[in-house]
C-alpha positions in Angstrom: -0.2 0.2 -0.4 1.5 3.3 -0.7 0.9 5.8 1.8 0.0 9.3 0.6 1.7 11.9 0.5 2.4 14.5 2.0 1.4 17.7 3.0 2.9 21.5 2.9 1.6 22.9 6.1 -1.9 24.3 6.9 0.0 27.3 8.7 1.7 28.2 5.3 0.6 31.9 4.1 0.6 29.9 0.2 -1.5 26.9 2.3 -4.6 27.6 0.0 -3.3 29.6 -2.4 -5.8 28.9 -5.8 -8.6 28.8 -3.6 -11.7 30.9 -2.6 -13.3 31.0 0.4 -17.1 32.1 1.3 -17.6 32.8 5.2 -20.9 34.0 6.2 -20.9 36.0 9.7 -17.7 37.6 8.1 -18.2 41.2 10.5 -18.1 40.4 13.4 -16.5 37.9 15.7 -16.1 34.0 14.6 -17.1 34.8 11.1 -14.4 37.6 10.8 -11.4 35.7 12.4 -11.2 32.9 10.1 -11.7 35.2 7.4 -8.9 37.5 7.7 -7.3 33.8 9.1 -8.1 31.5 5.1 -6.4 35.1 3.4 -3.2 35.2 5.7 -3.5 31.7 4.3 -3.5 32.3 0.7 -7.1 32.0 0.3 -9.7 33.9 -2.0 -12.0 35.2 0.8 -15.2 37.0 0.5 -17.8 37.9 3.4 -21.1 37.8 3.6 -23.1 39.8 7.0 -26.3 41.6 7.1 -23.5 44.4 7.5 -22.5 46.7 4.0 -19.9 48.7 5.5 -18.2 45.8 8.9 -17.8 43.3 6.0 -15.8 46.0 3.9 -13.0 47.2 6.8 -11.7 44.3 6.5 -10.4 44.5 3.3 -11.4 41.1 1.9 -11.8 40.0 -1.6 -15.0 40.8 -2.1 -18.8 41.7 -0.2 -21.9 40.1 -0.2 -24.4 42.6 2.0 -27.0 40.0 2.4 -29.8 38.5 5.8 -29.2 34.4 5.8 -32.7 34.4 6.2 -33.5 35.8 3.1 -34.3 32.5 1.4 -36.1 33.5 -1.3 -33.5 36.3 -2.5 -29.8 33.9 -1.3 -29.5 32.8 -4.8 -29.2 37.0 -6.1 -27.0 37.7 -4.2 -25.2 34.2 -4.3 -25.1 35.4 -9.0 -22.1 37.6 -9.0 -19.4 34.6 -7.0 -16.8 33.3 -8.1 -16.7 29.6 -8.0 -16.7 28.4 -4.3 -13.9 25.3 -2.4 -13.7 26.9 0.7 -17.2 27.0 2.8 -18.0 28.4 5.5 -21.7 28.4 7.8 -21.7 30.3 10.2 -24.6 33.1 12.0 -25.8 34.8 14.6 -27.4 34.2 17.7 -30.5 33.2 18.2 -31.8 35.3 20.8 -31.2 34.0 24.5 -33.7 32.8 26.9 -35.8 29.0 28.5 -37.0 27.0 25.7 -40.1 26.8 28.3 -41.1 30.8 27.6 -39.7 29.8 23.3 -42.4 30.3 20.4 -42.6 28.0 17.0 -41.8 31.2 15.3 -38.5 31.8 17.6 -38.0 28.0 16.4 -38.7 29.1 13.1 -36.6 31.7 12.3 -33.8 30.4 13.6 -34.4 27.5 11.4 -34.1 29.4 8.2 -31.3 31.5 9.6 -28.6 28.3 10.6 -30.3 25.7 8.9 -32.2 26.0 5.9 -29.7 28.4 4.3 -27.0 26.2 4.8 -28.7 23.6 2.2 -29.2 26.4 0.3 -25.7 27.9 0.3 -24.0 24.3 0.1 -26.5 22.5 -2.5 -25.1 26.2 -4.2 -21.3 25.7 -4.3 -21.2 21.6 -4.0 -21.4 21.7 -7.8 -17.6 24.2 -7.4 -16.5 21.7 -5.8 -17.1 18.5 -7.3 -15.5 20.1 -10.7 -11.9 21.5 -8.6 -12.2 17.8 -6.7 -11.6 19.9 -3.5 -14.3 21.4 -1.1 -14.5 22.5 2.1 -17.8 23.5 4.3 -17.0 24.4 8.0 -19.7 24.8 10.1 -19.9 26.7 13.6 -21.7 25.6 15.7 -22.0 25.1 19.0 -20.6 22.9 22.0 -24.0 22.9 23.1 -25.1 20.2 20.3 -22.9 17.6 23.5 -24.2 19.1 26.3 -27.4 21.5 26.4 -26.1 25.9 27.6 -29.3 26.8 30.2 -30.8 30.1 28.6 -30.1 29.0 25.2 -33.4 26.7 24.6 -33.9 27.8 20.7 -30.1 27.3 19.6 -29.3 24.2 22.1 -32.0 23.1 19.7 -31.5 25.0 16.2 -27.7 24.1 16.7 -27.9 20.3 18.2 -30.3 20.4 14.6 -27.6 21.6 12.4 -25.3 19.2 13.1 -27.0 15.7 12.7 -27.2 18.4 9.2 -23.9 17.7 9.1 -23.2 14.1 10.0 -25.7 13.5 7.6 -24.3 15.4 4.2 -20.8 13.6 5.1 -21.8 10.6 3.8 -23.1 11.1 1.1 -20.3 14.0 -0.1 -18.1 12.4 -2.8 -14.5 12.4 -2.2 -12.7 15.2 -1.9 -15.0 17.1 -0.7 -14.9 17.4 3.5 -17.7 18.8 5.9 -17.1 19.8 9.0 -17.8 21.5 12.7 -16.4 23.4 14.7 -18.0 23.7 18.3 -16.7 27.0 19.9 -17.0 27.2 23.4 -17.5 30.6 26.2 -15.3 33.1 23.3 -13.8 36.6 23.5 -17.0 38.2 21.1 -19.8 40.9 21.5 -22.3 37.6 21.3 -20.1 36.0 24.2 -20.6 39.6 26.2 -24.6 40.2 24.9 -25.9 37.2 26.9 -23.8 37.6 29.6 -25.8 41.0 29.6 -29.2 39.1 29.5 -28.3 36.1 31.8 -27.5 39.3 33.9 -30.8 40.6 33.6 -32.3 37.5 34.2 -31.1 36.8 37.7 -30.9 40.1 38.9 -26.3 40.2 39.0 -24.0 41.9 37.1 -22.3 40.1 33.7 -18.9 40.0 35.5 -20.7 37.1 38.0 -21.1 35.8 34.7 -19.0 35.7 33.2 -17.4 34.4 36.2 -19.6 30.8 36.4 -18.7 30.3 33.8 -14.8 30.9 33.7 -15.0 28.0 37.2 -16.7 25.7 34.5 -13.3 26.3 31.8 -10.1 24.1 33.5 -8.3 26.3 30.9 -9.1 29.0 33.5 -9.9 32.0 30.8 -12.7 32.6 28.0 -10.8 30.6 24.1 -9.7 34.1 20.9 -11.8 33.5 17.6 -8.7 33.2 16.7 -8.4 29.8 18.4 -11.3 28.5 16.5 -10.3 29.8 12.8 -6.3 28.1 13.1 -8.3 25.3 13.7 -10.7 26.3 10.6 -7.0 27.6 8.4 -6.4 22.9 9.2 -9.6 21.9 7.8 -9.8 23.8 5.2 -6.2 23.0 4.5 -5.5 20.0 2.3 -3.5 18.7 4.9 -7.6 18.4 6.8 -8.7 16.3 3.8 -9.1 13.2 5.9 -11.1 14.9 9.0 -14.6 14.0 8.1 -17.3 14.6 9.8 -16.4 15.9 13.1 -18.1 18.0 15.8 -15.1 19.6 17.1 -15.6 21.3 20.6 -12.5 24.2 20.9 -14.2 24.9 24.7 -10.7 25.0 27.2 -11.5 22.0 29.0 -15.3 23.3 29.8 -17.5 19.9 28.2 -18.1 16.7 30.2 -18.6 14.4 27.6 -16.3 12.8 25.4 
């Protein structure tokens, strides 16, 4: 049996040279860090988010200003993009709150943004990946797919659906085209700060006290950095990550109690 050819380091400046990436939710937080890291690795990067002005500040190769909840308008918004080989599925929300207070419409909106939009995007770019013989699909989800997070009832439900969706796709995608999930733990982003404020208001404590409670559950003793998720994304998007397929990988400082 012949051993596979060695791959260049995924952290070289040309590791993704010749590849084009579309990063959803690229205007801030984890999406922003991933977009910049892919660009640093040599990819041609396009960002998609609702805020065109925030995207423009990043200096990417192109931007798509669109709300992923608008499924009907999504194909037209993507029409001018070149062939894409690296697709990063990432979206903020949904709002915090216990599942007992959620209405069916809350789940519907979240499913449109997180699951239905993912399906539209993957089906749109899968022919590009098949033609290139190379494709990487990365879904930024949450550690809640393994261990539900208190006060995130709708998010826990929908993120779990996305992880199952990705695992199902991993069995049907052709060789050379992989899909994996990134599971961020408590990561220092605007989204996390908003969750801390919401939890604090609900419990009648300060946001600092909420964060302190989170830190007590993290063996590493700190919040994560968006760039740490981005480093994993670059590896998975690179040729070196080609044998990792259908996995959900936590970047959480050891917080999860399950394997």
